[in-house]
N, C-alpha and C positions, 0 to 999 in steps of 0.2 A: 572281640572288640575291646580296646583299651578303655580305661575309665575316663581319661581326658576327652577322647573322641566321643564317648557316650554322653558326657556332660554337654559337649558342644551340640550334639544332635538334639538332646532334650531342650537345651536353650533355644536352638533354632526352631523347634516345634512350638515352644511357648511364644517365641517372638512372632512367628507366623500367625498364631492364634490371636496374639495381641493386635497385630495389624488388621486382621479380619474383624475383630471386635471393634476396633477404632473406626474402621470404615463403616461397619454396620451402625454404630452410634451416630456417625456423621450423616449417613443416609437418613436416619430418623430425624436428625436436626433439619436436614434439607426439606423433608416433607412438611415438618412443622412450620418452617420458614415460608414455604410456598403458601400455606394456608393463612398464616398469621400476618405476614408482611407483604407478600406479592399480591394476593387476591384483593385485599382492601385497596391497594393502589390501582390495580386494574379495574376494579369495580367503580372507582371514582371517575374513570374516563370512559365508562359505558360498556365495559366488558362483562358479559353475563356469566353466571355460575356454570351454565351449560357449556359455553365456549371454553372457559377455564378448565373445567373437568375433562373435557375432550382433549384439550391440548396436553395435559399432564398425565393422562391415563397411561399407566405402565412406565412412566419416565423415571429413570434413576440417574444418578450422577455419572458423567463420563470422565473417568479418572485418567484417561489417556490424553486429554487436551493439554496444551502447553500453558505455562504461566499460572498454574493453580497455586493457591495458598490455602491449604486445608486449615480448619480451625486449630489454633494452638501452634501454628508454624509461622515462620517469617518469610517474606518474599526474597527471592534471589535473582540477580541478573543472570540469565542463562549463559553458560559458557559459549555455546555455539548459536549462531543465528539461523533459525529454520527457514526464514523467508529469503528467497533469492534476491529480492530487491536490495538487501543490505549485505550481501556477501561480496565476493570478488567481482568487480564490474564486468570483466570479460564474459563470465558465465551467464550473465543475463541476456547476452546477445548470441546465444548458440545458433549455429547454422540452421539446425532443424526448426527451432522456434521462429526465427526470422522468416525462413522460406515458407514454412507452413502457414503462418499468419498472413503472409503476402499472397500466396497462391490461392488459398481459400477465400481471402478477402476480395480478390479480383472476381472470383465466381459470385460471391455475395453482392458485389457492386452491380453486376449485371442482373442477378435475380431480383434484387430489391431496388432497382434504379428509381422506380416511381416514388416509393415511400421515402427513400433517402433524399430525393430532390424536394419532396414536399416538406420534410423536416428541416432541410437547409433553408428553404424559403421562410419558414415560420420562425426558426431560431437563429439563423446565421451560422450554424455549425456545419463545417464541411463534411460531406459524407465519408471521406477517407478517414477522418478522425474518429467518427462514430464507429466505423468498421474496425479500426485498429483497437479501440477499447474493447469492443465486443469480442474480438479475437483473443486479446490478452486475458480477458476475464473468464471466458468459458469456452474458448475454442469455437466460437460462433454457435454456441449451444450444444456442442458435441461432448464437452468434458463432463465427467460424472460429478454430480453435486450430492454427496452421499448422506449428509448428516441431517438429523431431525433438529430443526431450529430451536425447538423448545428445550430439548435436552442440552444443546450447546449453550444457549443463552442462560438457561436455568443454572447450569453448572458454573458458568463464568460469573454470573451475577451473585451467586452464593459464595464462591471462593476463588477469586482471581485477583491479580494485581490491579485491575481496573473495575472493581465490582460496581461502583456507582454508574459508570458508563454502560456496562452491560445490563444493569437493572433497567435503565431507560430504554435500551434496545429490546429487552424482554417485554416490557409493557407495550411498546410499539408493535411488536410481533403479535401480541394478543389482540391489539386493536385491528390489525390486518385480518386476522382470523375472524373477529367479530363482524367485520364489514363484509365478509364473504368473498374477498378477493381470491382466495384459494382454500380448498379444504385443508384442515390442519395437517394431515399426514402427507400432503403434497408440498408443504412448505419446506422444501429441502434447502440446506444451507452449506456453506463451507465450515471448516473447523472454527472460524471466527464469528460465524453467525450471518455471513453475507448471503443474500438471497438471489436465486434465479440466474438468468443468463447475464444480466449486467452486474451481478454481485453487489446489489444495494444492501446496506444495512437497513434494518426495519424503519428507523426514523427517516432515512433518505427515501425509502419507498413512499412513506406517507406524504413527503414533500414533493417528490419529483416523478414518481411513476406516472406514465401517460398512456392514454388509449390511442394507439396508432392505427388500429384496424376498424375502429368505429363500432365495436360491439358493446360499448358501455362499461368495459372492465379494463383494468391495467394488469394484464397477465404476463408478467416477466418470466414465467417458467416455461410457457408453451407458445407464446405468440412472438414471432420474430419482428413483426411490425411494432408491437408494443415495446419490445426491447430497444429498437432503434429510436423510437419517439422518446422513450424514457431517458436514454443516454443524452440525446440532444437537449432535452429539457433541463437535465442536470447541469450540463456545461453552460447553457445559456443563462441560467439563473445564478451561476457562479461567476458570471462576468466576462465570458468570452467576447473578445473584441472582433466584431465582424470585419472582414477585409484584411486582417493582419495574419501573418504566418505564426508558427509556434517558435521558430528559431532557425539558425543557419550554422552549419559546421564552418569553422574558420581556422586560419593559421594564427598562432600566437607568437609574436616576436619576443625574443629574449628580453627586450627592454620593457615589456609589459608584465608586471608581477602577478603571479597567481593569487596573491592576497587581495586582489581587486574583485574577486568573485562575490556574487550575492545580490539578491533583489533590492537590498538597501544601498547599493553602490551603483545604481543605474545612471546612465547618461545617454544622450541622443546617439543613435547608431553612427551618425556622421562623426561624432567625437571619438568613438572607438576606431573608426576608419582612419581618422587623423593620427591616431597613435600607431598605425601600421597594421591593424588587424584587417585581414582580407578573407573573403569567402574562398573555400578550397576549390570551388568550381571554376574560379577565375572570373565569374560574372559579377557585375556590380550589385550592391544591395539595391532593391527596389526603392525608387525615390520616396514613396510615401513611408517606407520603413526607415529611411535614413534620418528623417526629421523626428521620428518617434523614439521613445525610450527603449533601450535594450540593456541586457545584463550579461556579464561574463559568467559562463557556466563551465566548470571543470570537474565532471563527475569522478575522475580518477586523479585529480590534481594534474600535474604535468606529465603523468604516466599514461595519458590516453588522449582521445579527441577533445578539442576545445570548441565551444559554441558561443554564439551570441543569442541569447534567448529573449523572447518578447513576453509581455504580460500573459499571453495565452498559455505559455509553458507552465506558469504557476496556477492557471486554472486546471490544467491537466493534473497538477500535483494536488489539487483539492479532491480529485477522484482517488488518488493514492499518493501518500506523502513522499514517496521515493523519487529522487531525481532520475534514477535509471528507468523506473516505470514510465514517467512522462516522456523521457527520451525515446524509449522503445515505441510508444504510441505515435509520437511525431514521426519517427523514422519509418515505421511500417506504413503509416498513412501515406507518406511520400512515395514509398515503394509501390503501394497499391495504385496510386493515381498517376505518378510521374515516371515510374520505372527506374528510379535512382538506384545506384549500387550501394556497396558497403561504405561505411565511414572511411575516409582517406587515411586518417591516423590510426595506428594500432593500439590496442589496449595493452598496457604493461602488465607484468606478472605481479600485481599488487592485490591487497585484500586477503581475505581468508584468515585473518587473525581472530583469536578468541575475543568475544565481546568483552570479557573481563579485562583483557589486555588493553583494548581501546578505551574502556571506561577508566582504567588506571591512568592512561595518558591524559584523558580529559580532566580528571581530578587534579593532576599535576599542573595542567595549563590553567585551570580555574584558580589554583593557588598562586599563580603568577599574575592573575588579574584578567585573563582572557575570557571572553564570552564564547563558550563552545556549544551553547544551545542545550546544555544539560549533559551530565555524565551518564549516558544511557548505553554506551558501547557502540553507537552507530555514527558513522562518519558523514554527517551532513555538512552543508557548506560552511557553517560557522566553525565546526571542528576543523575542516580542511584548511580554511584560511588562517585559523589560529595557529595551526601547525606551521604554516608558511611564515607567519609573523615571528614565531619563536625561532624558526630556522634562520631567518634573516637577521634577527637580533643576536644570534649566537654565532654568526659568521658562516653558517651552512648555506648550501644551495637550496633555495626554496622549491620543494616538490608538492607541498600542500596535500599530503595524504599520509595516513598512519602506516608506518612500516616497521617490520620486526626489529630492525637495528636501532629504533628509537626507544625501545622499551626500557633499557637501562638508564638512558639519559632523562627520560620523562617518567620519573617515579616519585611517588609521594607517600 
Protein backbone atom coordinates (compact mmCIF):
# COMPACT_ATOMS: atom_id res chain seq x y z
CA UNK A 1 0.00 0.00 0.00
CA UNK A 2 1.52 3.37 -0.99
CA UNK A 3 1.78 6.17 1.55
CA UNK A 4 -0.64 8.62 -0.22
CA UNK A 5 -3.29 5.91 -0.41
CA UNK A 6 -2.72 4.99 3.24
CA UNK A 7 -3.14 8.65 4.22
CA UNK A 8 -6.42 8.83 2.28
CA UNK A 9 -7.70 5.67 3.98
CA UNK A 10 -6.79 7.01 7.44
CA UNK A 11 -8.40 10.38 6.66
CA UNK A 12 -11.48 8.57 5.41
CA UNK A 13 -11.72 6.58 8.63
CA UNK A 14 -11.38 9.70 10.74
CA UNK A 15 -13.89 11.50 8.55
CA UNK A 16 -16.39 8.66 8.99
CA UNK A 17 -15.80 8.67 12.73
CA UNK A 18 -16.33 12.43 12.81
CA UNK A 19 -19.64 12.10 10.97
CA UNK A 20 -20.75 9.38 13.39
CA UNK A 21 -19.71 11.52 16.36
CA UNK A 22 -21.50 14.54 14.90
CA UNK A 23 -24.67 12.54 14.39
CA UNK A 24 -24.42 11.11 17.89
CA UNK A 25 -24.06 14.62 19.29
CA UNK A 26 -27.03 15.83 17.25
CA UNK A 27 -29.09 12.87 18.46
CA UNK A 28 -28.35 13.94 22.04
CA UNK A 29 -29.36 17.51 21.20
CA UNK A 30 -32.58 16.13 19.73
CA UNK A 31 -33.50 14.27 22.90
CA UNK A 32 -32.75 17.34 25.01
CA UNK A 33 -34.79 19.51 22.66
CA UNK A 34 -37.76 17.15 22.92
CA UNK A 35 -37.75 17.36 26.70
CA UNK A 36 -36.94 21.05 27.11
CA UNK A 37 -38.74 22.61 24.15
CA UNK A 38 -41.45 20.31 22.82
CA UNK A 39 -42.81 18.80 26.02
CA UNK A 40 -43.61 22.19 27.64
CA UNK A 41 -45.46 23.25 24.49
CA UNK A 42 -47.37 19.98 24.37
CA UNK A 43 -48.14 20.12 28.09
CA UNK A 44 -49.61 23.61 27.66
CA UNK A 45 -52.30 22.20 25.32
CA UNK A 46 -53.17 19.24 27.53
CA UNK A 47 -50.74 16.52 26.47
CA UNK A 48 -49.76 14.33 29.40
CA UNK A 49 -46.30 13.06 30.22
CA UNK A 50 -47.55 9.55 29.70
CA UNK A 51 -48.68 10.28 26.14
CA UNK A 52 -45.49 12.20 25.38
CA UNK A 53 -43.21 9.45 26.66
CA UNK A 54 -45.12 6.76 24.80
CA UNK A 55 -44.95 8.76 21.56
CA UNK A 56 -41.17 9.22 21.69
CA UNK A 57 -40.15 5.93 23.27
CA UNK A 58 -37.26 4.63 21.16
CA UNK A 59 -37.58 7.46 18.60
CA UNK A 60 -34.41 8.72 16.95
CA UNK A 61 -33.85 11.13 14.08
CA UNK A 62 -34.65 9.91 10.57
CA UNK A 63 -31.65 11.09 8.54
CA UNK A 64 -33.14 9.89 5.25
CA UNK A 65 -35.93 12.48 5.12
CA UNK A 66 -35.62 15.28 2.55
CA UNK A 67 -35.02 18.99 3.23
CA UNK A 68 -33.12 18.48 6.48
CA UNK A 69 -30.89 21.20 7.89
CA UNK A 70 -28.73 19.63 10.63
CA UNK A 71 -27.37 22.04 13.26
CA UNK A 72 -24.43 24.00 11.85
CA UNK A 73 -25.46 23.65 8.19
CA UNK A 74 -27.32 25.88 5.76
CA UNK A 75 -30.47 25.01 3.77
CA UNK A 76 -30.16 24.29 0.06
CA UNK A 77 -32.69 24.17 -2.73
CA UNK A 78 -32.65 20.50 -3.78
CA UNK A 79 -31.38 19.96 -7.32
CA UNK A 80 -34.15 17.54 -8.21
CA UNK A 81 -37.79 17.60 -7.24
CA UNK A 82 -38.85 14.44 -5.42
CA UNK A 83 -42.58 15.10 -5.67
CA UNK A 84 -44.28 14.18 -8.94
CA UNK A 85 -46.60 17.17 -8.59
CA UNK A 86 -43.77 19.48 -9.61
CA UNK A 87 -41.91 17.46 -12.25
CA UNK A 88 -42.67 17.03 -15.97
CA UNK A 89 -46.47 17.48 -16.33
CA UNK A 90 -47.00 14.44 -18.53
CA UNK A 91 -45.54 12.11 -15.89
CA UNK A 92 -48.29 13.01 -13.45
CA UNK A 93 -50.91 11.53 -15.77
CA UNK A 94 -49.37 8.14 -16.42
CA UNK A 95 -51.71 5.59 -17.94
CA UNK A 96 -51.52 3.25 -14.97
CA UNK A 97 -52.23 5.97 -12.41
CA UNK A 98 -55.23 7.31 -14.29
CA UNK A 99 -56.74 3.93 -15.14
CA UNK A 100 -56.14 2.47 -11.68
CA UNK A 101 -57.67 5.42 -9.86
CA UNK A 102 -60.64 5.33 -12.22
CA UNK A 103 -61.41 1.61 -12.17
CA UNK A 104 -61.05 1.20 -8.40
CA UNK A 105 -62.93 4.48 -7.91
CA UNK A 106 -65.92 3.07 -9.77
CA UNK A 107 -65.87 0.01 -7.52
CA UNK A 108 -65.72 2.24 -4.46
CA UNK A 109 -68.57 4.38 -5.81
CA UNK A 110 -70.82 1.29 -5.77
CA UNK A 111 -69.54 -0.06 -2.46
CA UNK A 112 -69.91 3.24 -0.64
CA UNK A 113 -72.86 4.73 -2.50
CA UNK A 114 -74.83 5.35 0.70
CA UNK A 115 -72.16 7.24 2.66
CA UNK A 116 -71.07 9.15 -0.45
CA UNK A 117 -74.65 10.32 -1.04
CA UNK A 118 -75.04 11.23 2.63
CA UNK A 119 -71.84 13.27 2.66
CA UNK A 120 -72.82 15.03 -0.57
CA UNK A 121 -76.18 16.00 0.95
CA UNK A 122 -74.47 17.35 4.05
CA UNK A 123 -71.51 19.11 2.44
CA UNK A 124 -72.34 19.67 -1.23
CA UNK A 125 -69.16 17.84 -2.30
CA UNK A 126 -69.73 15.46 -5.25
CA UNK A 127 -68.89 11.86 -4.48
CA UNK A 128 -66.68 11.61 -7.56
CA UNK A 129 -64.38 14.35 -6.20
CA UNK A 130 -64.09 12.68 -2.78
CA UNK A 131 -63.28 9.38 -4.46
CA UNK A 132 -60.63 10.91 -6.70
CA UNK A 133 -58.85 12.53 -3.74
CA UNK A 134 -59.00 9.30 -1.76
CA UNK A 135 -57.57 7.42 -4.72
CA UNK A 136 -54.76 9.89 -5.27
CA UNK A 137 -53.80 10.16 -1.61
CA UNK A 138 -53.70 6.51 -0.59
CA UNK A 139 -54.95 4.32 -3.42
CA UNK A 140 -58.30 4.02 -1.62
CA UNK A 141 -56.51 2.89 1.51
CA UNK A 142 -54.37 0.29 -0.28
CA UNK A 143 -51.09 2.23 -0.34
CA UNK A 144 -48.52 1.57 2.36
CA UNK A 145 -48.17 4.41 4.88
CA UNK A 146 -44.93 3.31 6.50
CA UNK A 147 -43.56 6.03 8.76
CA UNK A 148 -43.97 6.73 12.46
CA UNK A 149 -45.49 10.19 12.59
CA UNK A 150 -43.58 11.18 15.73
CA UNK A 151 -40.25 10.29 14.19
CA UNK A 152 -41.06 12.16 10.98
CA UNK A 153 -42.45 15.29 12.60
CA UNK A 154 -39.89 15.20 15.39
CA UNK A 155 -37.05 15.10 12.86
CA UNK A 156 -38.52 17.82 10.67
CA UNK A 157 -39.43 20.07 13.59
CA UNK A 158 -35.89 19.74 14.95
CA UNK A 159 -33.95 20.24 11.70
CA UNK A 160 -35.73 21.08 8.47
CA UNK A 161 -36.24 24.04 6.20
CA UNK A 162 -39.74 24.55 7.69
CA UNK A 163 -39.09 23.78 11.35
CA UNK A 164 -41.79 26.12 12.83
CA UNK A 165 -44.46 24.57 10.58
CA UNK A 166 -43.51 21.03 11.53
CA UNK A 167 -43.33 21.97 15.21
CA UNK A 168 -47.00 22.98 15.05
CA UNK A 169 -47.81 19.71 13.33
CA UNK A 170 -45.88 17.73 15.94
CA UNK A 171 -47.82 19.33 18.78
CA UNK A 172 -51.06 18.58 16.93
CA UNK A 173 -50.04 14.93 16.48
CA UNK A 174 -49.49 14.67 20.24
CA UNK A 175 -52.95 16.17 20.82
CA UNK A 176 -54.43 13.50 18.54
CA UNK A 177 -52.70 10.79 20.54
CA UNK A 178 -53.80 12.35 23.84
CA UNK A 179 -57.42 12.37 22.68
CA UNK A 180 -57.21 8.66 21.90
CA UNK A 181 -58.13 8.88 18.24
CA UNK A 182 -55.51 6.23 17.51
CA UNK A 183 -52.87 4.39 19.53
CA UNK A 184 -49.52 6.09 19.05
CA UNK A 185 -47.85 3.31 17.10
CA UNK A 186 -50.78 3.06 14.69
CA UNK A 187 -50.42 6.75 13.76
CA UNK A 188 -48.62 6.04 10.52
CA UNK A 189 -47.76 8.87 8.17
CA UNK A 190 -46.06 9.75 4.92
CA UNK A 191 -42.48 11.05 4.82
CA UNK A 192 -43.99 14.53 5.26
CA UNK A 193 -46.11 13.63 8.30
CA UNK A 194 -49.49 13.27 6.54
CA UNK A 195 -51.81 10.84 8.30
CA UNK A 196 -54.07 8.02 7.25
CA UNK A 197 -56.10 7.38 4.13
CA UNK A 198 -56.93 11.03 3.34
CA UNK A 199 -53.34 12.07 4.18
CA UNK A 200 -54.28 14.87 6.58
CA UNK A 201 -51.57 16.80 8.33
CA UNK A 202 -52.25 16.65 12.09
CA UNK A 203 -53.60 20.23 12.30
CA UNK A 204 -56.02 19.37 9.49
CA UNK A 205 -57.09 16.25 11.36
CA UNK A 206 -57.99 18.35 14.39
CA UNK A 207 -60.08 20.71 12.24
CA UNK A 208 -61.68 18.46 9.64
CA UNK A 209 -61.62 14.78 10.60
CA UNK A 210 -65.20 13.52 10.77
CA UNK A 211 -67.07 10.50 12.08
CA UNK A 212 -68.76 8.93 9.08
CA UNK A 213 -69.74 5.58 10.56
CA UNK A 214 -71.31 6.86 13.79
CA UNK A 215 -69.00 5.15 16.26
CA UNK A 216 -67.98 8.41 17.94
CA UNK A 217 -64.41 8.43 16.55
CA UNK A 218 -62.78 9.86 13.45
CA UNK A 219 -60.58 6.94 12.40
CA UNK A 220 -58.94 7.97 9.14
CA UNK A 221 -56.58 4.97 9.30
CA UNK A 222 -59.09 2.14 9.33
CA UNK A 223 -62.57 3.50 8.57
CA UNK A 224 -63.52 4.12 4.94
CA UNK A 225 -66.68 5.95 5.99
CA UNK A 226 -64.69 8.29 8.23
CA UNK A 227 -62.23 8.88 5.40
CA UNK A 228 -65.03 9.84 3.00
CA UNK A 229 -66.71 12.11 5.54
CA UNK A 230 -63.41 13.76 6.44
CA UNK A 231 -62.50 14.60 2.84
CA UNK A 232 -65.98 16.03 2.28
CA UNK A 233 -65.78 18.12 5.44
CA UNK A 234 -62.35 19.46 4.46
CA UNK A 235 -63.49 20.63 1.02
CA UNK A 236 -66.74 22.09 2.30
CA UNK A 237 -65.01 24.14 4.97
CA UNK A 238 -62.50 25.38 2.40
CA UNK A 239 -65.28 26.93 0.35
CA UNK A 240 -66.41 24.44 -2.30
CA UNK A 241 -69.24 26.08 -4.28
CA UNK A 242 -72.08 23.58 -4.52
CA UNK A 243 -73.49 23.23 -8.01
CA UNK A 244 -70.38 24.39 -9.84
CA UNK A 245 -67.91 22.16 -11.67
CA UNK A 246 -64.12 22.24 -11.15
CA UNK A 247 -63.33 23.26 -14.73
CA UNK A 248 -63.41 22.43 -18.45
CA UNK A 249 -60.77 21.52 -21.02
CA UNK A 250 -60.83 24.14 -23.78
CA UNK A 251 -59.16 25.15 -27.02
CA UNK A 252 -57.04 28.28 -26.75
CA UNK A 253 -56.99 30.51 -29.85
CA UNK A 254 -53.62 32.01 -30.78
CA UNK A 255 -55.17 35.43 -30.16
CA UNK A 256 -55.46 34.64 -26.41
CA UNK A 257 -52.14 35.10 -24.61
CA UNK A 258 -50.98 32.47 -22.15
CA UNK A 259 -50.00 35.38 -19.88
CA UNK A 260 -53.68 35.75 -18.95
CA UNK A 261 -53.42 32.68 -16.71
CA UNK A 262 -54.14 32.90 -12.99
CA UNK A 263 -56.87 33.21 -10.36
CA UNK A 264 -56.22 36.96 -10.12
CA UNK A 265 -57.16 37.44 -13.78
CA UNK A 266 -60.61 35.90 -13.69
CA UNK A 267 -63.59 36.99 -15.74
CA UNK A 268 -67.05 35.59 -16.48
CA UNK A 269 -66.78 32.41 -18.51
CA UNK A 270 -68.99 34.10 -21.10
CA UNK A 271 -66.21 36.68 -21.53
CA UNK A 272 -63.64 33.94 -22.19
CA UNK A 273 -66.12 32.48 -24.64
CA UNK A 274 -66.36 35.85 -26.40
CA UNK A 275 -62.56 35.73 -26.86
CA UNK A 276 -62.92 32.51 -28.86
CA UNK A 277 -62.33 29.92 -26.13
CA UNK A 278 -64.45 26.80 -26.58
CA UNK A 279 -64.88 23.47 -24.78
CA UNK A 280 -63.03 20.66 -26.52
CA UNK A 281 -66.18 18.53 -26.31
CA UNK A 282 -68.01 20.94 -28.62
CA UNK A 283 -70.73 21.37 -26.01
CA UNK A 284 -71.65 24.81 -24.75
CA UNK A 285 -70.64 25.90 -21.28
CA UNK A 286 -73.57 25.36 -18.85
CA UNK A 287 -75.55 28.58 -18.60
CA UNK A 288 -75.07 28.93 -14.84
CA UNK A 289 -71.32 28.60 -15.40
CA UNK A 290 -71.24 31.16 -18.22
CA UNK A 291 -72.36 33.92 -15.89
CA UNK A 292 -69.90 32.96 -13.15
CA UNK A 293 -66.18 33.63 -12.92
CA UNK A 294 -63.60 31.37 -14.52
CA UNK A 295 -59.82 31.39 -14.80
CA UNK A 296 -57.41 30.40 -17.53
CA UNK A 297 -55.29 27.41 -16.47
CA UNK A 298 -52.24 26.24 -18.45
CA UNK A 299 -50.29 23.71 -16.34
CA UNK A 300 -47.69 23.23 -19.10
CA UNK A 301 -48.04 26.64 -20.70
CA UNK A 302 -48.86 26.28 -24.38
CA UNK A 303 -47.17 22.85 -24.36
CA UNK A 304 -50.21 21.00 -23.07
CA UNK A 305 -53.96 21.06 -22.47
CA UNK A 306 -55.72 24.34 -21.65
CA UNK A 307 -58.56 24.74 -19.17
CA UNK A 308 -61.04 27.22 -17.80
CA UNK A 309 -61.07 26.54 -14.07
CA UNK A 310 -63.69 27.56 -11.52
CA UNK A 311 -63.17 28.57 -7.88
CA UNK A 312 -63.63 24.90 -6.96
CA UNK A 313 -60.36 24.08 -8.70
CA UNK A 314 -58.58 26.27 -6.17
CA UNK A 315 -60.40 24.55 -3.32
CA UNK A 316 -58.80 21.34 -4.60
CA UNK A 317 -55.48 23.19 -4.50
CA UNK A 318 -56.08 23.87 -0.81
CA UNK A 319 -55.81 20.10 -0.38
CA UNK A 320 -52.52 20.07 -2.29
CA UNK A 321 -50.91 23.20 -3.74
CA UNK A 322 -50.08 21.62 -7.09
CA UNK A 323 -52.04 22.53 -10.21
CA UNK A 324 -51.39 19.03 -11.54
CA UNK A 325 -52.77 17.45 -8.37
CA UNK A 326 -56.02 19.42 -8.59
CA UNK A 327 -56.28 18.67 -12.30
CA UNK A 328 -55.73 14.95 -11.68
CA UNK A 329 -58.50 14.91 -9.07
CA UNK A 330 -60.99 16.75 -11.26
CA UNK A 331 -60.19 14.60 -14.28
CA UNK A 332 -60.32 11.25 -12.46
CA UNK A 333 -63.57 12.29 -10.79
CA UNK A 334 -65.07 12.98 -14.21
CA UNK A 335 -63.83 9.63 -15.50
CA UNK A 336 -65.35 7.81 -12.52
CA UNK A 337 -68.80 9.37 -12.89
CA UNK A 338 -69.12 10.37 -16.54
CA UNK A 339 -66.76 8.00 -18.34
CA UNK A 340 -64.87 10.79 -20.09
CA UNK A 341 -61.71 9.94 -22.01
CA UNK A 342 -58.23 11.41 -22.00
CA UNK A 343 -57.52 15.09 -22.42
CA UNK A 344 -57.79 16.09 -26.07
CA UNK A 345 -54.53 18.03 -26.19
CA UNK A 346 -51.26 16.20 -25.62
CA UNK A 347 -48.61 17.09 -23.09
CA UNK A 348 -45.43 18.41 -24.64
CA UNK A 349 -41.97 17.15 -23.68
CA UNK A 350 -41.35 19.88 -21.13
CA UNK A 351 -40.37 19.93 -17.48
CA UNK A 352 -37.75 17.80 -15.83
CA UNK A 353 -35.31 20.69 -15.35
CA UNK A 354 -33.27 20.90 -12.20
CA UNK A 355 -34.96 22.96 -9.53
CA UNK A 356 -31.80 25.02 -9.30
CA UNK A 357 -32.15 25.89 -13.01
CA UNK A 358 -35.75 27.02 -12.59
CA UNK A 359 -34.82 28.98 -9.45
CA UNK A 360 -32.08 30.79 -11.41
CA UNK A 361 -34.64 31.75 -14.05
CA UNK A 362 -36.99 32.97 -11.36
CA UNK A 363 -34.30 35.15 -9.78
CA UNK A 364 -33.50 36.66 -13.17
CA UNK A 365 -37.18 37.43 -13.76
CA UNK A 366 -37.47 38.94 -10.28
CA UNK A 367 -34.53 41.17 -11.16
CA UNK A 368 -36.57 42.45 -14.11
CA UNK A 369 -39.50 43.25 -11.83
CA UNK A 370 -41.65 40.16 -12.41
CA UNK A 371 -43.65 38.53 -9.60
CA UNK A 372 -42.82 34.84 -9.94
CA UNK A 373 -44.26 33.81 -6.58
CA UNK A 374 -40.83 33.19 -5.05
CA UNK A 375 -37.61 31.71 -6.39
CA UNK A 376 -38.32 28.18 -5.18
CA UNK A 377 -37.56 26.27 -8.38
CA UNK A 378 -41.23 25.35 -8.93
CA UNK A 379 -43.11 26.52 -12.02
CA UNK A 380 -46.39 27.79 -10.58
CA UNK A 381 -48.78 30.02 -12.51
CA UNK A 382 -46.95 33.23 -11.54
CA UNK A 383 -43.68 31.85 -12.87
CA UNK A 384 -45.35 30.52 -16.02
CA UNK A 385 -46.98 33.79 -16.98
CA UNK A 386 -43.89 35.81 -16.02
CA UNK A 387 -41.93 33.71 -18.50
CA UNK A 388 -44.61 34.44 -21.08
CA UNK A 389 -44.46 38.17 -20.41
CA UNK A 390 -40.67 38.12 -20.72
CA UNK A 391 -40.97 36.15 -23.96
CA UNK A 392 -43.44 38.64 -25.42
CA UNK A 393 -41.36 41.62 -24.31
CA UNK A 394 -38.26 40.20 -26.00
CA UNK A 395 -39.93 39.30 -29.29
CA UNK A 396 -40.20 35.59 -28.58
CA UNK A 397 -43.26 33.39 -28.99
CA UNK A 398 -44.87 33.07 -25.58
CA UNK A 399 -44.97 29.48 -24.30
CA UNK A 400 -45.30 30.30 -20.58
CA UNK A 401 -43.18 27.44 -19.29
CA UNK A 402 -39.49 27.11 -18.28
CA UNK A 403 -37.45 25.36 -20.95
CA UNK A 404 -33.80 24.36 -21.17
CA UNK A 405 -33.10 26.78 -24.01
CA UNK A 406 -33.98 29.71 -21.73
CA UNK A 407 -31.22 29.05 -19.21
CA UNK A 408 -28.57 31.14 -20.92
CA UNK A 409 -30.93 34.04 -21.62
CA UNK A 410 -32.38 34.06 -18.11
CA UNK A 411 -29.30 34.27 -15.93
CA UNK A 412 -28.52 36.47 -13.00
